[in-house]
N, C-alpha and C positions, 0 to 999 in steps of 0.2 A: 504494500500500500504506500502510495506516494501522495504528495500534496495535490497533484493534478487529478488524482482519482476522485477527489471530492471538490473539485474546482467548479465555480460558476464564473464565466468570463464576462468582462465588459470590454467591448472592442472600440478602440478610438483611432480615427484617422486624424492625426494631430494638425496637419497643415490646414485641414478644413475646419475642425472644431475651434481652433484658435484664431481663425480669420486671417491666416497668413497670405501674403500676396501670391498670385498664381506663378510668378516667375521670380527667380532668385537673381538679384543683382550682385551677389557675392560681396555685399557691403558689410558695415558694422553689424554685429549680432544684435538682434532684438529678442528679448527674453519672453516671447509669447507663450512658451511652454509653461511658465509660471501661472498662466490663466487656468491651467488644469488642476492645480493643487487644491483649490477649494472643492473641486468635484470629487476628490477621493473619499471624503466622508459620505457623500451621497451614494457613491458607488458601493461602499461598504454597507450603507444603510439598507439598500435594496437587495442585499444578500450576495453580491458579487465579491469574491475573495481573490480575483486575479484580473489583471488588465493585459490585453493584447494591444499594443500600440505601435503604429508605424504606417508608412516609412518615416524614419527619423533623421537619417544622415544626409550630409550635404549633397544637393542635387540641383538641377537647373529648373525643374518644373514640378511635376506631380509627385516626385519623390522616388520614383522607380528607375530613374536614369542617374544612378549614383555617380557623384564626383569624388567623394572621399568617405570611405567606410569608418574612419576614425574620428570624424568631426561632426558634431550635431549640426544640422542644417541651420545656417546663420539666421534664417527667418524665424527660428524657434529659440535661439539663444546660443550658449556656449556649452562645452562639455560639463562644466560645473553646474549649469542649469539642469541638465539631464541627470547628473549624479544626485543632485538634491531631490529631484522629483522621485527617483527610484527609492531613495532613502526615506522619504516621507511616506510613500506607499508601504514600504516594509514596516515602518513604525505603526501604521494602522492595520497591519495584518493582511496586506494585499500583495500578492506576487505580481511580477512584471515580466512579460516576454516581448521581445522586439521583433520587428519585421526584418528578415534576412533576405536581401535581394542579391542572390549570388549566381543567378543564371546569366545575368548580363550587367554591363556597366553603361554609364553615359559616355558621351564623346569627350567630356571634360576630365575624365578619369586619367590619371597620370600615365598609365600604360598605353592608352589609346592616343594621347597627345604625342607621346614619344614615337608611336607608329606612324602618325601623320608626318612628323618632322623628319624621321630617319628612314622611313619606308623599309626597303629590303635589309637595311643595316640595323634596324631596331632590334634590340635584344628582347622586345616584348611581342614580336610578330607572331610567335606561337602561343601567345596568351589568348588569342581569339580564334574563332572557328572559321575555317575556309577563307583565309585572307588570300586575295587574288590580285596580284599587281598588274595583271593584264585586263582587269575589269574596271568598273567604276561604281559609284553609289549616288544617291540623290543629293549629296552635298558636293559632288564633283571633286572628290579627293584624289581621283586618279587611281583608285584601287577599290576592290569590292570586298565584302565580308558578310558573314551570316548574321542576321539580326533576329530579334524576337518579335513575333506577331506582325511582321511586315514593316516594322518601324526602324529605319536606319539610325534613329536616335538611341536605340537600345541594342548595344553591340554584344553579341553572344560570347561569353567566356568559354574557353577550351577547358572543360572540367577534367580532362584526362591528362592535362599538363601538370607534372609534379609541382612546379613552381606555383601554379595557380592554386592547387590544392593546399599547399603549405601556407600560402598567403591568406586564403580564406580561413583556414584553421587558426592562424595567428590572430585574425580579426575577431574570431569568437573568443579566444583567450583574452584579448584586449577588452572586449565588452564586459566580460566577467570581472576582470581585475579593476577596470576603470569605473564601471557602473553597477556591478553586482547584479546583473540581469539573471533571471531565473530560467530562461528558455528562449527559443527562437521559433518563429513561424517562418517557414521557408517559402518564399514567393515562387510561383511556377514550378512547384516540386514535381509535377507530372511530366516535365521535360528535363529534369535534372538527371545526370548520369548516376547510375546506381552505386558504382564504386565510390564516386564522389560523396554520396550520401552516407555510405558506410564509414568513410573517413571522418565525416562530421559527427557520426554517432560515437566513434571512438573518442573524439575530442569532448563530446558531451559527457561521456562517462568519466572523463579525466578532470574536467574543470570544476565540477560542483556536484555534490550529491543531489540526485533527483532533478538534474538539469533536463528540461523537456524540449524535444524536437517535434514540431507539428508541421505538416506540409500542406500546401494548397494543391489539392488534387480534385479535379472536377468529375471526370468519368473513369471507368475502368474498375479493375479488381483491386480494391483498396488494400488487401493484404499484401500486395506486391510492394507497397510503400510502408505500411504499418506492420512492422515485425521486429523481431529481436535484434536484427542486424542494421536496420536503417532508421526509420522514424518511430516515435512512440504513438503517433496519431496522425490523422489527416482530416481535412474538411469533408463533412458529410453532405455533399451536394445532392446525392440521391434522395436523402430524407428531406432536405430543404425544399425540393420541388414537390415532393409528395405531400408535405404538410399543407401548403397553401392550395394546391390544386385538388387535393383530397377533400378539403373543406368546400371550396368553390363548386366542385362538381357533385357534392353530396356522395362522395365515394370513399368511404373509410377502407374499402378493400385495397385501394392503391397504397395507403399508408401502411396497413398491416402487412401486405405482401412485401413492401419495401423493407420493413423491419425484419421480417423473416429472412429475406434474401441477404441482408447485411449481417444478421446473426450467423447464418450459414457461412458467409464469406469470411468473417473474422473469428468464427469459432467461439464467440462470447468472451474472448480474451482481450482484444484490443479495443479500447474505447475511442469512438470517433468524436470529432469536434462538431457539435450540432448547432444549428442556427436557423433563424427564419429570415434574416436579412444581413447584409454586410455592405462594405464600401463599394462593391462591384455590382450589386443587384438592387432592384427597386425595394423600397421600404415595404414592410409587411402590410402596413395600412393602405398602401397603394395597390397591393396585389389582391387583397381580400374582396370578395363580392359584397360583403357587409362588414361594418366595423364590429359587429357582434362576434365575428369570427376570431377576434383577438383572444377571447377566453378559451375556447376549445383548442386552438392552435398552440397557445402558450402552455396550457395544461400538458399537452403532448410533448412539447419541447422540454419541459422540466421533469417528466416522468418516464419517457421512453429511454432505452439504453443510450448512453452518450454523455459528453461533457457539454452542458448548455452554455450558450453565449448570447448576450444582449448587445446590439449595436447602438452606439451612443445616440441618445435622443428617442429611440424607438420605445423606450419605457414610458415616454410621455404620449405615445400614440401619434407622433408626427408622421407626415407623409413625405414621399420623395420618389419622383419618377425620373427616368433618364430623359435628357433633353435631346433635341435634334441638333446635329452639327458636331463640331470638333470636340468641345469639352462636355461630352454627353454625361459624364459622371458627376459634374459639379453639383447638381441638385441633390445628389445622394450624400454629399459631404459638406453640409452647411456649417457655418459658424454658430456656436451656441455660447452665449455669454452667461456666466453663472448667475449674475444678479437678475437676469430675466426669468430665471426658472426656480427661484427660491420658494415662491408660494406654491408652484406646481409640485415641488418635491414632497409637500405634505398633503396637498388638496387634490392633485390630479388623480382621476379615477383609475387610469391605467397603472400609474406608479403604485398605488395601494395594492392592486392585484399582484403585480410583479414582486412586491415586498413580501407578501404572504407566501408566494411560491418559493422565493429564495430562502426564507426562514425554514419552511417545511423541508426543502431539499437537504439542508444541513442537518436537520434533526433526524431525518429518516435515512439511515445508512443503506437500506435496501434499494434506494434509488441510485446510489452510487455503485453498489457492489452486487445487487441482487440479480438473480436470473430473470428471464422474461418468459411469460406464458400467456398466450392468447386464450381468452375464455369464451367470449361471445362476440360475434361480428355480423353486422349488416351494413348496408350502404351508409346508414345514418347513425348507427350506434356502435360503440366499440368499447369492450371491456377486456382488460388484461391485468395480470398481477406481476409483482416483483417480490421475490422472496430472498431473504438472507439471514442466516444464523437463527432460524426459527421464527423470524418475523416476516409476515406477509402483508403487502400493501395492495389494495385493489383499486384500480383506476377505471372510472366510467366517464365516457365522453359522448355527448349527444349533439350532432350538428343539424338536427331538425329544428324548425321554428316552434314546434309544439313540445309540451312535456311528454315524457315517456317513462314507463316502468322498465327498469333495467335489472339484470340478474348477474350475480357474481358468486364466486366461491372463495372461502377463506377458512382457516382453522377456527374452531369455536372460541368465542370471546367477545369482549366489548370493543367496538370500533367507533372512531369519531371522524366526521367529515371535516377535512382541513378547511374547506371553503365555506361551508354552511354552519359548522359547529354542531350539526345533528349527531346524535348518538344512536347506534343500533347494536342489538345483541345477536350474534351469529350462533345458531345452534343447529347442528346437523350438517355443517360444512357449506351451506348455501344461504343466500339472502337476496332480497329484492329491495330496490329503492327507486323512488320517483326522482328523475333528473329533469331539470327545466330545459326549455329550448335554448340552443346555442350555449350550452352550459356543460358542466361536468362536476365530478366529485372525486376526491382522493381519500379513500377509507384507510385509516391508520389505526393500529392498536392504541386505545385511548391513553394508556400510561406514557406512551412516547411523546405525546403532545403536551403533557403537563409541564408547567414551568412558565416563567415570566418572559422568556425569550421568543415567544411566538406572538406576532402582531394580531390585532383583532381580525376575526373572520370577515369575509366579504360576502354580501348578499349579491349573488350573480344576477338575480332578477332585477334588483335595483341598479346594479352595475349596467346591465344592458339597456335599461330604461334611460339612465343618465347618458350613456354613450349615444343612444339614438337621438336624444335631444341635442347633444353637442355636435353631432355629425350634420353639418349644413349640406354637405354633398356626400352621398354614398359612393364610395369608390367602385368603379366598374371592374369586374374581374379581369385580371391580366394574366395571360398565359405567356411565359417567357419563351422567346424563340430559341430554337436549337442553334448551335454554332453553325451547322450546315446552312440553315435557313438565313442566318445573318450574313454569312459569306456570299450566298447566292444573291441576296438582295443588293449587297454592296457591289458585287460584280455587275449586276444588271444596271445599277445607277451609273457605274463607271463607263459601261458600254454606251449608254445614252449620252453621257457628256462627251465621250470620244467622238461620237457622231456629230455633235455640235462643233467640236474642234475642227473636224474635217470640213464642215460646211462654213468655216470661218465665222461661226457665231460667237466664238470666244477669241478675240484678237486683242491682245494687250497693247500692241503697238499703235492701234488706232484710237485708243482711249486717252483722255487727258487725265494723267495720274499725278498725284502729289506724293513723292517718296521721301519728303523731308519731315513730315509730321510724325508724332509718336506712333509706334506700331499699333497700339491699342485703338487708335482713331482711324486706322486705315480700312478701306474697303477690301473685299476679297481680292479684287483685281490688283489693288495696290500692293497687297501682301505677296501675291504671286509674282508681280514684277520685281519686288524687292528681293525675293528669293532667287529669281533668275539673275539679278544683278550681282548678288553675292556669289552665285555659282560661277558667273563669268570671270570674276576676279581670280578664281582658282584654275581656270582653263577654258577651252572651247565648250560651248553648251550645244549638245546634240539635239536633234529633233525628239529623240526618245526621252531625253532629260526634260525638255520643255513640256512634252506631253504629260510626264509624271507630275509636273507642277500644276498644269492647267486643269487636270482632271480632279485635283484636290480642291474642293470648294467649301471645305469646313473651316470656318474662321479660327476656331480654337486650335485646330491642328496646324494651320498655317502660321499662327502666332508662335506656337511652340517651335515650329521648324525655323522660322526666320530668326528667332532669338537664340537658337542653338549654334549659329555660325560664330566662329571666333572673330 
């Protein structure tokens, strides 16, 4: 048993939550990270005992194009700022894990800058994948290289190079020595080299007892990454999708079958990192067909096998949909000023509910260590149990709008409902209970819930009534598109734009453009022209290179591109 076996995470995207500028001028540090220190007590109060925060280190834009792994992003402060933040978290009993962006670096990273300057003679030319001095890239450097996600701004590291492996391992050692970090979430773990991850696991075992490695993995057989040789856990995107679509479609079979498949996959040994939203996907309140779905979905988040996580602000029920254009993720990563939420921390309906679930999860060890058994299942009702060391907890969830009598099984004894406070006596191994619409209950042996450390129970009927009154607009159900669908749509749009380029509908030379004003004030055409001008300074601009620029009509993407030139 380790600390992460009983963890509830609070996920923070710091550049967004602190209101940092979108682009890094590499100027004097501004200690915005200190804005998060008052939030630690709130995080602890709602039951979270661990924070996943990142990206944190010096970068040019969104944080995943790393410039320096050993320096806190100057938009957030200095290394001393980060050291003090982690120290305060530990003082309040909260563990901290950082985002480890080790699959790629930014173009301002020292090794890549040396590669640009010295080309074939650079001692770092083998630090990156598929460097080709007979090719070119979208920055007109006169050489090509492998990137991540089609973005030349993200240069893929060669994780089979011993120097790269040693360098990243030393970065982890530095983070532990300098900041006392408790673990790392590995960005893009599903494309990391497996031997590279094994090396990171050996370092994790060396640097600190119970140092945790969790990887971002979207699809696939999770046990390939979460095992005794590589990572302790991975992100559970399978369950993430099932939770909101299972509610929206009134199809608990999808959720139950996903849980069974995951249990079979991981053998009940490796706990997955479970969530309903994060910095890359739309907020749960924007995905649910009704705000009343907040209750059943979060009951499942906190009671199904896994390590639950809350994304900052979602405990208040805030919404967030992806935007159209270049910086599509910006609405998912808003600034939250602590002083604006102090009243909500006590009065917000959603927070009260999350606080009860958090306290319950810590009291009931069966939810951290217990086995899982499905008891009763229909499209709209779902009953299962978790058992550990003689203690059984029965969970009932109803996603219908109407009340329903649900049935469960448990050892004889007196049980108390965590959410309603109702008490029932089980005799003969079975019992029934009426569960309200869009509601649920967690039946726990009464003696476990005794004590002053449990917050007041929540009336789900009153909760849903209040939620309905507060919801001025009911969110339409959103089914997230698969990666294949997204790629197909993008390719189609690019083909359409290419046709316009061929027809001379996009002709930068014929437009009156002002390239002297700040980039933020430029039109799409002016940004495109600025990029082409910067490319031209590095050498001849081919028609293919020009086409690459003109088909990109996303302002945020163009801003990021033009600012990344040296």
